[in-house]
Backbone as ProteinMPNN parsed JSONL, in Angstrom:
{"seq_chain_A": "MFYFFRRGGASVRCEVRSDSEGQGYELVVDRPDAMVSVEYFIAPPDLNRRWQELERTLLREGWDGPRLRSS", "coords_chain_A": {"N_chain_A": [[0.724, 2.321, -9.087], [-2.419, 1.972, -7.596], [-4.031, 0.61, -4.77], [-6.952, -0.378, -3.142], [-8.482, -0.938, -0.029], [-11.385, -1.893, 1.709], [-13.614, -1.377, 4.468], [-16.568, -1.443, 5.994], [-17.655, 1.862, 5.884], [-15.17, 2.909, 5.519], [-11.881, 3.371, 4.063], [-8.678, 2.165, 2.961], [-5.947, 3.401, 1.295], [-3.463, 2.276, -0.803], [-0.394, 2.855, -2.333], [1.925, 2.018, -4.802], [4.914, 3.1, -6.042], [7.485, 4.607, -8.121], [10.333, 6.108, -6.605], [11.052, 9.634, -6.098], [13.568, 10.151, -7.092], [13.947, 8.185, -8.911], [15.365, 5.923, -8.409], [14.56, 3.954, -6.73], [11.828, 2.61, -4.848], [8.582, 3.421, -3.522], [6.263, 2.738, -0.952], [3.211, 3.756, -0.197], [0.91, 4.302, 2.332], [-2.272, 5.197, 3.075], [-4.333, 5.784, 5.591], [-7.679, 5.598, 7.067], [-7.751, 7.241, 9.316], [-6.35, 9.463, 8.716], [-3.656, 9.073, 8.875], [-0.655, 8.825, 7.213], [1.744, 6.8, 5.783], [5.039, 6.352, 4.512], [7.126, 4.142, 2.974], [10.396, 3.222, 1.995], [12.153, 1.557, -0.615], [14.855, -0.147, -2.145], [15.204, -2.376, -3.741], [13.104, -4.374, -5.847], [12.301, -7.017, -4.865], [12.317, -6.65, -2.065], [10.371, -4.675, -1.7], [8.163, -6.112, -2.676], [7.965, -8.208, -0.774], [7.308, -6.73, 1.519], [4.891, -5.578, 0.686], [3.257, -7.881, 0.44], [3.205, -8.686, 3.118], [1.896, -6.46, 4.297], [-0.579, -6.587, 2.944], [-1.578, -9.093, 3.873], [-1.85, -8.458, 6.598], [-3.81, -6.381, 6.547], [-6.015, -7.809, 5.481], [-6.354, -9.713, 7.5], [-7.178, -8.02, 9.518], [-9.728, -7.55, 8.755], [-10.258, -6.006, 6.52], [-11.554, -5.535, 3.271], [-10.41, -6.448, 0.162], [-7.539, -6.521, -2.03], [-8.569, -3.829, -4.131], [-7.845, -3.028, -7.337], [-6.594, -0.17, -8.984], [-5.346, 1.361, -11.696], [-2.941, 3.98, -12.15]], "CA_chain_A": [[-0.468, 1.534, -8.921], [-3.189, 2.207, -6.381], [-4.834, -0.501, -4.282], [-7.89, 0.078, -2.124], [-9.101, -1.914, 0.874], [-12.568, -1.264, 2.305], [-14.246, -2.005, 5.626], [-17.654, -0.521, 6.312], [-17.553, 3.058, 5.056], [-13.791, 3.4, 5.534], [-10.992, 2.761, 3.078], [-7.23, 2.334, 3.05], [-5.383, 3.518, -0.049], [-2.051, 1.922, -0.878], [0.18, 3.21, -3.627], [3.279, 1.564, -5.084], [5.4, 4.011, -7.074], [8.924, 4.893, -8.138], [10.645, 7.283, -5.778], [11.257, 10.859, -6.884], [14.9, 10.088, -7.706], [13.937, 7.143, -9.932], [16.346, 4.898, -8.066], [13.975, 2.983, -5.821], [10.377, 2.511, -4.824], [7.893, 3.844, -2.308], [4.972, 2.15, -0.613], [2.484, 4.784, 0.543], [-0.332, 3.779, 2.913], [-3.119, 6.3, 3.554], [-5.374, 5.153, 6.409], [-8.842, 6.463, 7.265], [-7.547, 8.191, 10.417], [-5.493, 10.5, 8.135], [-2.247, 8.701, 9.037], [-0.032, 8.427, 5.959], [3.116, 6.335, 5.962], [5.79, 6.128, 3.283], [8.278, 3.265, 3.176], [11.28, 3.283, 0.837], [12.804, 0.296, -0.957], [15.777, -0.068, -3.267], [15.045, -3.544, -4.608], [11.731, -4.862, -5.983], [11.931, -8.132, -3.975], [12.04, -6.123, -0.726], [9.058, -4.037, -1.805], [7.158, -7.169, -2.828], [7.797, -8.885, 0.527], [6.582, -5.816, 2.419], [3.52, -5.466, 0.19], [2.546, -9.109, 0.817], [3.007, -8.613, 4.57], [0.864, -5.455, 4.534], [-1.85, -7.126, 2.447], [-2.032, -10.119, 4.835], [-2.264, -7.768, 7.817], [-5.088, -5.709, 6.311], [-7.054, -8.83, 5.339], [-6.557, -10.276, 8.836], [-7.901, -7.008, 10.29], [-11.104, -7.471, 8.269], [-10.416, -5.143, 5.354], [-11.897, -6.235, 2.024], [-9.608, -5.914, -0.95], [-7.393, -5.179, -2.583], [-9.184, -3.444, -5.388], [-6.776, -2.396, -8.108], [-6.898, 0.914, -9.908], [-4.077, 1.886, -12.208], [-2.856, 5.448, -12.117]], "C_chain_A": [[-1.112, 1.889, -7.589], [-3.972, 0.939, -6.057], [-5.702, 0.033, -3.154], [-8.425, -1.103, -1.338], [-10.269, -1.2, 1.542], [-13.077, -2.091, 3.488], [-15.312, -1.022, 6.096], [-17.584, 0.656, 5.364], [-16.146, 3.61, 4.946], [-12.968, 2.725, 4.441], [-9.531, 3.067, 3.411], [-6.733, 2.373, 1.611], [-3.9, 3.2, 0.035], [-1.563, 2.261, -2.279], [1.601, 2.675, -3.697], [3.765, 2.415, -6.247], [6.92, 4.081, -7.038], [9.175, 6.084, -7.236], [10.99, 8.467, -6.681], [12.611, 10.89, -7.591], [14.948, 9.068, -8.842], [14.91, 6.017, -9.654], [15.8, 3.826, -7.148], [12.465, 3.065, -5.901], [9.837, 3.005, -3.49], [6.589, 3.074, -2.18], [4.287, 3.157, 0.302], [1.176, 4.17, 1.027], [-1.06, 4.95, 3.563], [-4.314, 5.67, 4.267], [-6.513, 6.124, 6.685], [-8.688, 7.466, 8.405], [-6.592, 9.32, 10.025], [-4.006, 10.248, 8.379], [-1.726, 8.216, 7.682], [1.387, 7.988, 6.261], [3.74, 6.103, 4.587], [7.005, 5.286, 3.645], [9.075, 3.242, 1.878], [12.004, 1.953, 0.647], [13.712, 0.512, -2.151], [15.508, -1.196, -4.256], [13.592, -4.014, -4.66], [11.39, -6.052, -5.082], [11.6, -7.672, -2.549], [10.672, -5.452, -0.684], [7.966, -5.096, -1.877], [6.911, -7.895, -1.516], [6.991, -8.011, 1.486], [5.128, -5.661, 1.995], [2.703, -6.696, 0.613], [2.258, -9.122, 2.31], [1.885, -7.627, 4.915], [-0.515, -5.967, 4.101], [-2.419, -8.175, 3.414], [-2.55, -9.473, 6.114], [-3.627, -7.109, 7.638], [-6.231, -6.723, 6.182], [-7.382, -9.465, 6.687], [-7.355, -9.318, 9.718], [-9.333, -6.798, 9.787], [-11.338, -6.53, 7.11], [-10.689, -6.003, 4.134], [-11.083, -5.634, 0.893], [-8.523, -6.896, -1.302], [-8.172, -5.018, -3.873], [-8.128, -2.631, -6.12], [-7.324, -1.274, -8.963], [-5.57, 1.459, -10.403], [-4.122, 3.394, -12.271], [-2.976, 6.048, -13.481]], "O_chain_A": [[-0.426, 2.081, -6.585], [-4.506, 0.279, -6.948], [-5.24, 0.804, -2.313], [-8.776, -2.138, -1.906], [-10.155, -0.029, 1.903], [-12.983, -3.318, 3.506], [-15.003, 0.085, 6.537], [-17.465, 0.466, 4.153], [-15.941, 4.665, 4.346], [-13.317, 1.647, 3.959], [-9.204, 4.071, 4.044], [-7.053, 1.497, 0.807], [-3.173, 3.779, 0.842], [-2.235, 1.988, -3.274], [2.387, 2.853, -2.766], [3.132, 2.462, -7.303], [7.556, 3.674, -6.066], [8.328, 6.969, -7.115], [11.194, 8.304, -7.884], [12.77, 11.592, -8.59], [15.88, 9.08, -9.647], [15.246, 5.243, -10.55], [16.512, 2.877, -6.82], [11.9, 3.528, -6.892], [10.534, 3.008, -2.475], [5.908, 2.798, -3.167], [4.722, 3.385, 1.431], [0.424, 3.589, 0.244], [-0.543, 5.602, 4.47], [-5.196, 5.096, 3.629], [-6.342, 7.336, 6.555], [-9.427, 8.449, 8.455], [-6.086, 10.042, 10.884], [-3.182, 11.124, 8.114], [-2.295, 7.303, 7.082], [2.145, 8.706, 6.913], [3.065, 5.713, 3.635], [7.806, 5.659, 4.502], [8.5, 3.242, 0.79], [12.413, 1.308, 1.613], [13.379, 1.267, -3.064], [15.576, -0.995, -5.468], [12.918, -4.049, -3.631], [10.274, -6.102, -4.566], [10.714, -8.231, -1.903], [9.908, -5.645, 0.261], [6.945, -4.978, -1.199], [5.761, -8.172, -1.175], [6.098, -8.499, 2.18], [4.233, -5.617, 2.839], [1.578, -6.556, 1.093], [1.173, -9.53, 2.725], [1.021, -7.934, 5.736], [-1.499, -5.794, 4.82], [-3.608, -8.144, 3.734], [-3.574, -9.892, 6.652], [-4.505, -7.263, 8.488], [-7.311, -6.5, 6.73], [-8.547, -9.727, 6.987], [-8.125, -9.759, 10.572], [-10.067, -5.97, 10.326], [-12.485, -6.273, 6.743], [-10.115, -7.082, 3.987], [-11.083, -4.417, 0.706], [-8.604, -8.05, -0.878], [-8.395, -5.981, -4.606], [-7.587, -1.665, -5.582], [-8.377, -1.405, -9.587], [-4.764, 1.959, -9.618], [-5.18, 4.005, -12.423], [-2.925, 7.269, -13.625]]}, "name": "protein", "num_of_chains": 1, "seq": "MFYFFRRGGASVRCEVRSDSEGQGYELVVDRPDAMVSVEYFIAPPDLNRRWQELERTLLREGWDGPRLRSS"}
């Protein structure tokens, strides 16, 4: 799943996906300054907690979103 946050002409792309091994999950955040971070999670509850934290942070920083786009 892809989620997009927008502020002015900039956007942040967040992707939640299975890891390449199929044993966990990745949260990929692609920021407008070309910084890309990848966080790894084994359990869905851990991923969900981190996603909620990231979403709150982006909204607090003035980003509008998330806008959902399925892959």
